[in-house]
KOLDOFI-625504 format. One record per atom (N, C-alpha, C): residue in one letter; atom name; x, y, z. Coordinates in Angstrom, 1 decimal. Last residue first. Layout:
BEGIN
<pt type="A" atom="CA" u="X" v="Y" w="Z"/>
...
% end
This chain:
BEGIN
<pt type="H" atom="N" u="-12.1" v="-2.9" w="-15.0"/>
<pt type="H" atom="CA" u="-10.9" v="-2.9" w="-15.9"/>
<pt type="H" atom="C" u="-11.1" v="-1.8" w="-16.9"/>
<pt type="T" atom="N" u="-12.9" v="-3.6" w="-11.6"/>
<pt type="T" atom="CA" u="-13.2" v="-2.9" w="-12.8"/>
<pt type="T" atom="C" u="-11.9" v="-2.8" w="-13.7"/>
<pt type="A" atom="N" u="-13.7" v="-6.7" w="-10.1"/>
<pt type="A" atom="CA" u="-12.7" v="-5.7" w="-10.4"/>
<pt type="A" atom="C" u="-13.1" v="-4.9" w="-11.7"/>
<pt type="S" atom="N" u="-15.7" v="-8.6" w="-10.4"/>
<pt type="S" atom="CA" u="-15.9" v="-7.5" w="-9.5"/>
<pt type="S" atom="C" u="-15.0" v="-6.4" w="-9.7"/>
<pt type="S" atom="N" u="-14.7" v="-10.7" w="-11.8"/>
<pt type="S" atom="CA" u="-15.6" v="-9.8" w="-12.6"/>
<pt type="S" atom="C" u="-16.0" v="-8.6" w="-11.7"/>
<pt type="S" atom="N" u="-11.4" v="-11.7" w="-11.6"/>
<pt type="S" atom="CA" u="-12.6" v="-11.3" w="-10.9"/>
<pt type="S" atom="C" u="-13.4" v="-10.4" w="-11.8"/>
<pt type="F" atom="N" u="-9.0" v="-12.3" w="-12.9"/>
<pt type="F" atom="CA" u="-10.1" v="-13.2" w="-13.1"/>
<pt type="F" atom="C" u="-11.4" v="-12.7" w="-12.5"/>
<pt type="L" atom="N" u="-6.9" v="-10.4" w="-12.6"/>
<pt type="L" atom="CA" u="-7.1" v="-11.1" w="-13.9"/>
<pt type="L" atom="C" u="-8.4" v="-11.8" w="-14.0"/>
<pt type="H" atom="N" u="-7.2" v="-9.3" w="-10.0"/>
<pt type="H" atom="CA" u="-7.1" v="-8.4" w="-11.2"/>
<pt type="H" atom="C" u="-7.4" v="-9.2" w="-12.5"/>
<pt type="I" atom="N" u="-7.4" v="-11.6" w="-8.3"/>
<pt type="I" atom="CA" u="-8.4" v="-10.6" w="-8.3"/>
<pt type="I" atom="C" u="-8.4" v="-9.8" w="-9.6"/>
<pt type="V" atom="N" u="-5.0" v="-12.9" w="-9.0"/>
<pt type="V" atom="CA" u="-6.3" v="-13.6" w="-9.2"/>
<pt type="V" atom="C" u="-7.4" v="-12.5" w="-9.3"/>
<pt type="L" atom="N" u="-3.1" v="-10.9" w="-8.2"/>
<pt type="L" atom="CA" u="-3.2" v="-11.3" w="-9.6"/>
<pt type="L" atom="C" u="-4.5" v="-12.0" w="-9.9"/>
<pt type="I" atom="N" u="-3.6" v="-11.0" w="-5.4"/>
<pt type="I" atom="CA" u="-3.8" v="-9.8" w="-6.2"/>
<pt type="I" atom="C" u="-4.0" v="-10.1" w="-7.7"/>
<pt type="G" atom="N" u="-2.8" v="-13.7" w="-4.9"/>
<pt type="G" atom="CA" u="-4.2" v="-13.2" w="-4.6"/>
<pt type="G" atom="C" u="-4.5" v="-11.9" w="-5.4"/>
<pt type="V" atom="N" u="-0.1" v="-13.5" w="-5.4"/>
<pt type="V" atom="CA" u="-0.9" v="-14.4" w="-6.2"/>
<pt type="V" atom="C" u="-2.4" v="-14.0" w="-6.1"/>
<pt type="I" atom="N" u="0.6" v="-11.7" w="-3.3"/>
<pt type="I" atom="CA" u="0.8" v="-11.3" w="-4.7"/>
<pt type="I" atom="C" u="-0.1" v="-12.2" w="-5.7"/>
<pt type="I" atom="N" u="0.0" v="-13.4" w="-1.1"/>
<pt type="I" atom="CA" u="-0.7" v="-12.1" w="-1.3"/>
<pt type="I" atom="C" u="-0.6" v="-11.6" w="-2.8"/>
<pt type="L" atom="N" u="1.9" v="-15.4" w="-1.5"/>
<pt type="L" atom="CA" u="0.4" v="-15.7" w="-1.7"/>
<pt type="L" atom="C" u="-0.4" v="-14.4" w="-1.8"/>
<pt type="G" atom="N" u="4.2" v="-13.9" w="-1.0"/>
<pt type="G" atom="CA" u="4.0" v="-14.5" w="-2.3"/>
<pt type="G" atom="C" u="2.5" v="-14.9" w="-2.5"/>
<pt type="M" atom="N" u="3.7" v="-13.5" w="1.7"/>
<pt type="M" atom="CA" u="3.7" v="-12.3" w="0.8"/>
<pt type="M" atom="C" u="3.6" v="-12.8" w="-0.7"/>
<pt type="G" atom="N" u="4.1" v="-16.1" w="2.6"/>
<pt type="G" atom="CA" u="2.8" v="-15.4" w="2.8"/>
<pt type="G" atom="C" u="2.7" v="-14.2" w="1.9"/>
<pt type="A" atom="N" u="6.8" v="-16.5" w="2.0"/>
<pt type="A" atom="CA" u="5.8" v="-17.3" w="1.3"/>
<pt type="A" atom="C" u="4.4" v="-16.7" w="1.4"/>
<pt type="I" atom="N" u="8.0" v="-14.6" w="3.7"/>
<pt type="I" atom="CA" u="8.1" v="-14.4" w="2.3"/>
<pt type="I" atom="C" u="7.1" v="-15.2" w="1.5"/>
<pt type="A" atom="N" u="7.2" v="-15.7" w="6.2"/>
<pt type="A" atom="CA" u="6.8" v="-14.3" w="5.8"/>
<pt type="A" atom="C" u="6.9" v="-14.1" w="4.3"/>
<pt type="A" atom="N" u="8.5" v="-18.2" w="6.1"/>
<pt type="A" atom="CA" u="7.0" v="-18.1" w="6.2"/>
<pt type="A" atom="C" u="6.5" v="-16.7" w="5.8"/>
<pt type="F" atom="N" u="11.2" v="-17.5" w="6.0"/>
<pt type="F" atom="CA" u="10.6" v="-18.1" w="4.8"/>
<pt type="F" atom="C" u="9.1" v="-18.0" w="4.9"/>
<pt type="D" atom="N" u="11.6" v="-14.1" w="7.5"/>
<pt type="D" atom="CA" u="11.8" v="-15.6" w="7.4"/>
<pt type="D" atom="C" u="11.0" v="-16.2" w="6.2"/>
<pt type="L" atom="N" u="13.2" v="-11.0" w="6.9"/>
<pt type="L" atom="CA" u="12.0" v="-11.8" w="6.8"/>
<pt type="L" atom="C" u="12.3" v="-13.3" w="6.8"/>
<pt type="R" atom="N" u="14.7" v="-8.2" w="8.5"/>
<pt type="R" atom="CA" u="14.8" v="-9.5" w="7.9"/>
<pt type="R" atom="C" u="13.5" v="-10.2" w="7.9"/>
<pt type="Q" atom="N" u="15.5" v="-4.9" w="8.1"/>
<pt type="Q" atom="CA" u="14.6" v="-5.8" w="8.8"/>
<pt type="Q" atom="C" u="14.6" v="-7.1" w="7.9"/>
<pt type="G" atom="N" u="16.9" v="-2.6" w="7.4"/>
<pt type="G" atom="CA" u="17.6" v="-3.8" w="7.7"/>
<pt type="G" atom="C" u="16.8" v="-4.9" w="8.3"/>
<pt type="F" atom="N" u="15.7" v="-0.3" w="6.5"/>
<pt type="F" atom="CA" u="15.8" v="-0.5" w="7.9"/>
<pt type="F" atom="C" u="16.5" v="-1.8" w="8.3"/>
<pt type="V" atom="N" u="15.9" v="-0.5" w="3.6"/>
<pt type="V" atom="CA" u="16.2" v="0.8" w="4.4"/>
<pt type="V" atom="C" u="16.5" v="0.5" w="5.8"/>
<pt type="A" atom="N" u="15.4" v="-3.1" w="2.8"/>
<pt type="A" atom="CA" u="16.4" v="-2.3" w="2.1"/>
<pt type="A" atom="C" u="16.8" v="-1.1" w="2.9"/>
<pt type="F" atom="N" u="13.3" v="-4.1" w="4.5"/>
<pt type="F" atom="CA" u="14.6" v="-4.9" w="4.3"/>
<pt type="F" atom="C" u="15.7" v="-3.9" w="3.8"/>
<pt type="G" atom="N" u="11.4" v="-2.1" w="4.3"/>
<pt type="G" atom="CA" u="11.9" v="-2.5" w="5.6"/>
<pt type="G" atom="C" u="13.2" v="-3.3" w="5.5"/>
<pt type="I" atom="N" u="10.9" v="-2.3" w="1.6"/>
<pt type="I" atom="CA" u="11.5" v="-1.1" w="2.1"/>
<pt type="I" atom="C" u="12.1" v="-1.4" w="3.5"/>
<pt type="I" atom="N" u="9.7" v="-4.8" w="1.5"/>
<pt type="I" atom="CA" u="10.9" v="-4.5" w="0.7"/>
<pt type="I" atom="C" u="11.6" v="-3.3" w="1.2"/>
<pt type="A" atom="N" u="7.5" v="-4.3" w="3.2"/>
<pt type="A" atom="CA" u="8.4" v="-5.4" w="3.5"/>
<pt type="A" atom="C" u="9.8" v="-5.2" w="2.8"/>
<pt type="I" atom="N" u="6.2" v="-2.4" w="1.7"/>
<pt type="I" atom="CA" u="6.7" v="-2.0" w="3.0"/>
<pt type="I" atom="C" u="7.7" v="-3.1" w="3.5"/>
<pt type="M" atom="N" u="5.3" v="-3.8" w="-0.5"/>
<pt type="M" atom="CA" u="6.2" v="-2.7" w="-0.7"/>
<pt type="M" atom="C" u="6.9" v="-2.4" w="0.6"/>
<pt type="V" atom="N" u="3.6" v="-5.7" w="0.7"/>
<pt type="V" atom="CA" u="4.8" v="-6.2" w="0.0"/>
<pt type="V" atom="C" u="5.8" v="-5.0" w="-0.2"/>
<pt type="I" atom="N" u="1.6" v="-4.0" w="1.7"/>
<pt type="I" atom="CA" u="2.4" v="-4.9" w="2.6"/>
<pt type="I" atom="C" u="3.7" v="-5.3" w="2.0"/>
<pt type="G" atom="N" u="0.7" v="-2.7" w="-0.6"/>
<pt type="G" atom="CA" u="1.4" v="-1.9" w="0.4"/>
<pt type="G" atom="C" u="2.2" v="-2.8" w="1.4"/>
<pt type="I" atom="N" u="-0.6" v="-4.8" w="-1.8"/>
<pt type="I" atom="CA" u="0.6" v="-4.2" w="-2.5"/>
<pt type="I" atom="C" u="1.4" v="-3.4" w="-1.5"/>
<pt type="G" atom="N" u="-2.7" v="-5.2" w="0.1"/>
<pt type="G" atom="CA" u="-1.7" v="-6.2" w="-0.3"/>
<pt type="G" atom="C" u="-0.5" v="-5.7" w="-0.9"/>
<pt type="S" atom="N" u="-4.0" v="-2.7" w="0.4"/>
<pt type="S" atom="CA" u="-3.3" v="-3.3" w="1.6"/>
<pt type="S" atom="C" u="-2.3" v="-4.3" w="1.1"/>
<pt type="W" atom="N" u="-4.9" v="-2.3" w="-2.3"/>
<pt type="W" atom="CA" u="-4.2" v="-1.2" w="-1.5"/>
<pt type="W" atom="C" u="-3.4" v="-1.9" w="-0.4"/>
<pt type="L" atom="N" u="-6.3" v="-4.6" w="-2.9"/>
<pt type="L" atom="CA" u="-5.1" v="-4.2" w="-3.7"/>
<pt type="L" atom="C" u="-4.3" v="-3.2" w="-2.9"/>
<pt type="A" atom="N" u="-8.3" v="-4.6" w="-0.9"/>
<pt type="A" atom="CA" u="-7.4" v="-5.8" w="-1.1"/>
<pt type="A" atom="C" u="-6.1" v="-5.4" w="-1.8"/>
<pt type="Y" atom="N" u="-9.5" v="-2.1" w="-1.4"/>
<pt type="Y" atom="CA" u="-8.8" v="-2.3" w="-0.2"/>
<pt type="Y" atom="C" u="-7.8" v="-3.5" w="-0.2"/>
<pt type="A" atom="N" u="-10.7" v="-2.6" w="-4.0"/>
<pt type="A" atom="CA" u="-9.7" v="-1.5" w="-3.8"/>
<pt type="A" atom="C" u="-8.8" v="-1.8" w="-2.5"/>
<pt type="I" atom="N" u="-12.4" v="-4.7" w="-3.3"/>
<pt type="I" atom="CA" u="-11.3" v="-4.9" w="-4.3"/>
<pt type="I" atom="C" u="-10.2" v="-3.9" w="-4.1"/>
<pt type="G" atom="N" u="-14.1" v="-3.5" w="-1.4"/>
<pt type="G" atom="CA" u="-13.4" v="-4.7" w="-1.1"/>
<pt type="G" atom="C" u="-12.2" v="-5.0" w="-2.0"/>
<pt type="V" atom="N" u="-15.1" v="-1.3" w="-2.9"/>
<pt type="V" atom="CA" u="-14.3" v="-1.1" w="-1.7"/>
<pt type="V" atom="C" u="-13.5" v="-2.3" w="-1.4"/>
<pt type="P" atom="N" u="-14.9" v="-1.2" w="-6.5"/>
<pt type="P" atom="CA" u="-15.6" v="-1.6" w="-5.3"/>
<pt type="P" atom="C" u="-14.6" v="-1.6" w="-4.1"/>
<pt type="I" atom="N" u="-14.1" v="1.8" w="-8.2"/>
<pt type="I" atom="CA" u="-13.6" v="0.4" w="-7.8"/>
<pt type="I" atom="C" u="-14.4" v="0.0" w="-6.5"/>
<pt type="V" atom="N" u="-15.2" v="4.4" w="-8.4"/>
<pt type="V" atom="CA" u="-15.4" v="3.4" w="-9.5"/>
<pt type="V" atom="C" u="-15.1" v="1.9" w="-9.0"/>
<pt type="K" atom="N" u="-14.8" v="5.8" w="-6.1"/>
<pt type="K" atom="CA" u="-15.9" v="6.2" w="-6.9"/>
<pt type="K" atom="C" u="-16.2" v="5.2" w="-8.0"/>
<pt type="L" atom="N" u="-12.4" v="4.9" w="-5.1"/>
<pt type="L" atom="CA" u="-13.7" v="4.2" w="-4.7"/>
<pt type="L" atom="C" u="-14.9" v="4.7" w="-5.4"/>
<pt type="A" atom="N" u="-10.6" v="6.8" w="-5.9"/>
<pt type="A" atom="CA" u="-10.6" v="5.5" w="-6.6"/>
<pt type="A" atom="C" u="-11.9" v="4.7" w="-6.3"/>
<pt type="L" atom="N" u="-11.1" v="8.8" w="-4.0"/>
<pt type="L" atom="CA" u="-11.4" v="9.0" w="-5.5"/>
<pt type="L" atom="C" u="-11.4" v="7.7" w="-6.2"/>
<pt type="A" atom="N" u="-10.3" v="7.5" w="-1.7"/>
<pt type="A" atom="CA" u="-11.7" v="7.9" w="-1.8"/>
<pt type="A" atom="C" u="-12.0" v="8.2" w="-3.3"/>
<pt type="M" atom="N" u="-7.5" v="7.3" w="-2.3"/>
<pt type="M" atom="CA" u="-8.3" v="6.1" w="-2.2"/>
<pt type="M" atom="C" u="-9.8" v="6.4" w="-2.3"/>
<pt type="L" atom="N" u="-6.9" v="10.0" w="-2.1"/>
<pt type="L" atom="CA" u="-6.8" v="9.3" w="-3.4"/>
<pt type="L" atom="C" u="-7.5" v="8.0" w="-3.4"/>
<pt type="Y" atom="N" u="-7.3" v="10.4" w="0.7"/>
<pt type="Y" atom="CA" u="-8.1" v="11.2" w="-0.3"/>
<pt type="Y" atom="C" u="-8.1" v="10.5" w="-1.7"/>
<pt type="F" atom="N" u="-5.5" v="8.6" w="1.8"/>
<pt type="F" atom="CA" u="-7.0" v="8.4" w="2.0"/>
<pt type="F" atom="C" u="-7.8" v="9.2" w="1.0"/>
<pt type="S" atom="N" u="-3.1" v="9.7" w="0.9"/>
<pt type="S" atom="CA" u="-3.5" v="8.4" w="0.5"/>
<pt type="S" atom="C" u="-5.0" v="8.1" w="0.7"/>
<pt type="A" atom="N" u="-3.1" v="12.2" w="2.1"/>
<pt type="A" atom="CA" u="-3.1" v="12.1" w="0.6"/>
<pt type="A" atom="C" u="-3.6" v="10.8" w="0.2"/>
<pt type="A" atom="N" u="-2.9" v="11.4" w="4.8"/>
<pt type="A" atom="CA" u="-4.0" v="12.2" w="4.3"/>
<pt type="A" atom="C" u="-4.2" v="12.1" w="2.8"/>
<pt type="Y" atom="N" u="-0.4" v="10.0" w="4.7"/>
<pt type="Y" atom="CA" u="-1.6" v="9.3" w="5.0"/>
<pt type="Y" atom="C" u="-2.9" v="10.1" w="4.5"/>
<pt type="S" atom="N" u="1.3" v="12.2" w="4.1"/>
<pt type="S" atom="CA" u="1.2" v="11.1" w="3.2"/>
<pt type="S" atom="C" u="-0.1" v="10.3" w="3.4"/>
<pt type="V" atom="N" u="0.9" v="13.8" w="6.4"/>
<pt type="V" atom="CA" u="0.6" v="14.4" w="5.1"/>
<pt type="V" atom="C" u="0.4" v="13.2" w="4.1"/>
<pt type="A" atom="N" u="1.9" v="12.1" w="8.4"/>
<pt type="A" atom="CA" u="0.6" v="12.6" w="8.4"/>
<pt type="A" atom="C" u="0.1" v="13.1" w="7.1"/>
<pt type="C" atom="N" u="4.6" v="11.7" w="7.5"/>
<pt type="C" atom="CA" u="3.7" v="10.6" w="7.7"/>
<pt type="C" atom="C" u="2.2" v="11.0" w="7.7"/>
<pt type="L" atom="N" u="5.7" v="14.2" w="7.5"/>
<pt type="L" atom="CA" u="5.6" v="13.5" w="6.3"/>
<pt type="L" atom="C" u="4.6" v="12.3" w="6.4"/>
<pt type="T" atom="N" u="5.6" v="14.6" w="10.3"/>
<pt type="T" atom="CA" u="4.8" v="15.5" w="9.4"/>
<pt type="T" atom="C" u="4.6" v="14.8" w="8.1"/>
<pt type="A" atom="N" u="7.4" v="12.7" w="11.1"/>
<pt type="A" atom="CA" u="6.1" v="12.6" w="11.6"/>
<pt type="A" atom="C" u="5.1" v="13.4" w="10.7"/>
<pt type="P" atom="N" u="9.8" v="13.6" w="9.8"/>
<pt type="P" atom="CA" u="9.2" v="12.3" w="9.5"/>
<pt type="P" atom="C" u="7.8" v="12.1" w="9.9"/>
<pt type="W" atom="N" u="10.0" v="16.1" w="11.3"/>
<pt type="W" atom="CA" u="9.8" v="16.0" w="9.8"/>
<pt type="W" atom="C" u="9.3" v="14.7" w="9.3"/>
<pt type="F" atom="N" u="10.2" v="15.5" w="14.2"/>
<pt type="F" atom="CA" u="9.1" v="16.3" w="13.6"/>
<pt type="F" atom="C" u="8.9" v="16.1" w="12.1"/>
<pt type="R" atom="N" u="10.3" v="12.6" w="16.0"/>
<pt type="R" atom="CA" u="11.1" v="13.4" w="15.0"/>
<pt type="R" atom="C" u="10.0" v="14.1" w="14.2"/>
<pt type="T" atom="N" u="8.6" v="11.1" w="17.5"/>
<pt type="T" atom="CA" u="9.5" v="12.0" w="18.2"/>
<pt type="T" atom="C" u="10.3" v="12.9" w="17.3"/>
<pt type="F" atom="N" u="6.8" v="9.2" w="16.5"/>
<pt type="F" atom="CA" u="6.5" v="10.6" w="16.4"/>
<pt type="F" atom="C" u="7.3" v="11.5" w="17.3"/>
<pt type="Q" atom="N" u="8.4" v="6.8" w="16.7"/>
<pt type="Q" atom="CA" u="7.2" v="7.0" w="17.5"/>
<pt type="Q" atom="C" u="6.8" v="8.5" w="17.7"/>
<pt type="E" atom="N" u="10.3" v="7.5" w="14.6"/>
<pt type="E" atom="CA" u="10.7" v="7.0" w="16.0"/>
<pt type="E" atom="C" u="9.6" v="7.4" w="17.0"/>
<pt type="S" atom="N" u="10.0" v="8.2" w="12.0"/>
<pt type="S" atom="CA" u="9.6" v="9.2" w="13.0"/>
<pt type="S" atom="C" u="10.0" v="8.8" w="14.4"/>
<pt type="A" atom="N" u="10.4" v="5.9" w="10.5"/>
<pt type="A" atom="CA" u="11.5" v="6.9" w="10.6"/>
<pt type="A" atom="C" u="11.3" v="8.0" w="11.7"/>
<pt type="Q" atom="N" u="7.9" v="4.8" w="10.6"/>
<pt type="Q" atom="CA" u="9.0" v="4.1" w="11.2"/>
<pt type="Q" atom="C" u="10.2" v="5.1" w="11.5"/>
<pt type="L" atom="N" u="6.5" v="6.8" w="9.2"/>
<pt type="L" atom="CA" u="6.1" v="6.4" w="10.5"/>
<pt type="L" atom="C" u="7.2" v="5.7" w="11.3"/>
<pt type="A" atom="N" u="7.7" v="6.7" w="6.7"/>
<pt type="A" atom="CA" u="8.0" v="7.9" w="7.6"/>
<pt type="A" atom="C" u="7.6" v="7.6" w="9.0"/>
<pt type="T" atom="N" u="6.6" v="4.3" w="5.9"/>
<pt type="T" atom="CA" u="8.1" v="4.4" w="6.0"/>
<pt type="T" atom="C" u="8.4" v="5.6" w="6.9"/>
<pt type="T" atom="N" u="4.0" v="5.1" w="5.8"/>
<pt type="T" atom="CA" u="4.4" v="4.0" w="6.7"/>
<pt type="T" atom="C" u="5.9" v="4.0" w="6.9"/>
<pt type="G" atom="N" u="4.0" v="7.1" w="3.8"/>
<pt type="G" atom="CA" u="3.6" v="7.4" w="5.2"/>
<pt type="G" atom="C" u="4.0" v="6.4" w="6.2"/>
<pt type="I" atom="N" u="4.8" v="5.6" w="1.6"/>
<pt type="I" atom="CA" u="5.7" v="6.7" w="2.1"/>
<pt type="I" atom="C" u="5.3" v="7.0" w="3.5"/>
<pt type="T" atom="N" u="2.6" v="4.0" w="1.4"/>
<pt type="T" atom="CA" u="3.9" v="3.4" w="1.7"/>
<pt type="T" atom="C" u="4.9" v="4.4" w="2.2"/>
<pt type="E" atom="N" u="0.7" v="5.9" w="0.8"/>
<pt type="E" atom="CA" u="0.5" v="5.1" w="2.0"/>
<pt type="E" atom="C" u="1.8" v="4.5" w="2.4"/>
<pt type="T" atom="N" u="1.6" v="6.7" w="-1.7"/>
<pt type="T" atom="CA" u="1.6" v="7.6" w="-0.6"/>
<pt type="T" atom="C" u="1.4" v="7.0" w="0.8"/>
<pt type="I" atom="N" u="1.2" v="4.3" w="-3.1"/>
<pt type="I" atom="CA" u="2.6" v="4.8" w="-3.0"/>
<pt type="I" atom="C" u="2.6" v="5.8" w="-1.8"/>
<pt type="I" atom="N" u="-1.5" v="4.0" w="-3.0"/>
<pt type="I" atom="CA" u="-0.7" v="2.9" w="-2.4"/>
<pt type="I" atom="C" u="0.7" v="3.5" w="-2.2"/>
<pt type="A" atom="N" u="-2.3" v="6.3" w="-4.3"/>
<pt type="A" atom="CA" u="-2.7" v="6.1" w="-2.9"/>
<pt type="A" atom="C" u="-1.9" v="5.0" w="-2.3"/>
<pt type="V" atom="N" u="-1.3" v="5.7" w="-6.9"/>
<pt type="V" atom="CA" u="-0.7" v="6.8" w="-6.1"/>
<pt type="V" atom="C" u="-1.1" v="6.7" w="-4.6"/>
<pt type="I" atom="N" u="-3.1" v="3.6" w="-7.5"/>
<pt type="I" atom="CA" u="-1.6" v="3.3" w="-7.4"/>
<pt type="I" atom="C" u="-0.9" v="4.4" w="-6.6"/>
<pt type="L" atom="N" u="-5.6" v="4.9" w="-7.4"/>
<pt type="L" atom="CA" u="-5.3" v="3.8" w="-6.5"/>
<pt type="L" atom="C" u="-3.8" v="3.5" w="-6.3"/>
<pt type="F" atom="N" u="-5.3" v="6.7" w="-9.5"/>
<pt type="F" atom="CA" u="-5.6" v="7.2" w="-8.1"/>
<pt type="F" atom="C" u="-5.2" v="6.1" w="-7.1"/>
<pt type="I" atom="N" u="-5.0" v="4.9" w="-11.5"/>
<pt type="I" atom="CA" u="-3.9" v="5.8" w="-11.3"/>
<pt type="I" atom="C" u="-4.1" v="6.4" w="-9.8"/>
<pt type="Y" atom="N" u="-7.5" v="3.7" w="-11.5"/>
<pt type="Y" atom="CA" u="-6.4" v="2.9" w="-11.2"/>
<pt type="Y" atom="C" u="-5.1" v="3.8" w="-10.9"/>
<pt type="H" atom="N" u="-9.1" v="5.9" w="-12.4"/>
<pt type="H" atom="CA" u="-9.3" v="5.3" w="-11.0"/>
<pt type="H" atom="C" u="-8.2" v="4.4" w="-10.6"/>
<pt type="Q" atom="N" u="-8.2" v="6.2" w="-15.1"/>
<pt type="Q" atom="CA" u="-7.8" v="7.2" w="-14.0"/>
<pt type="Q" atom="C" u="-8.0" v="6.7" w="-12.6"/>
<pt type="P" atom="N" u="-6.9" v="3.4" w="-16.8"/>
<pt type="P" atom="CA" u="-8.0" v="4.2" w="-16.3"/>
<pt type="P" atom="C" u="-7.6" v="5.1" w="-15.1"/>
<pt type="M" atom="N" u="-4.2" v="3.7" w="-19.1"/>
<pt type="M" atom="CA" u="-4.6" v="3.2" w="-17.8"/>
<pt type="M" atom="C" u="-5.8" v="4.0" w="-17.3"/>
% end
């Protein structure tokens, strides 16, 4: 796998960790989750910047945000007991389809 995609994948993972810690921080009232949130977001932005050396910003951001949305929804359900209705699940399915279209068919995406 190309290194710029590894940077992007780890950026997505660290952003997801940061968002999960943001929820756990209870509006930044808990020190360790708030600290993890800040560190994770900083790492995510740094890794995203490395990925942007090769991947166009629109493509990288579409992948970063789309995959992050789906991952956070799964974590929200599994960890925080948050429920999604049919419309939310269908919308996330469309996001996944969009990511696949970009990755498989776009000449703008670097492979």
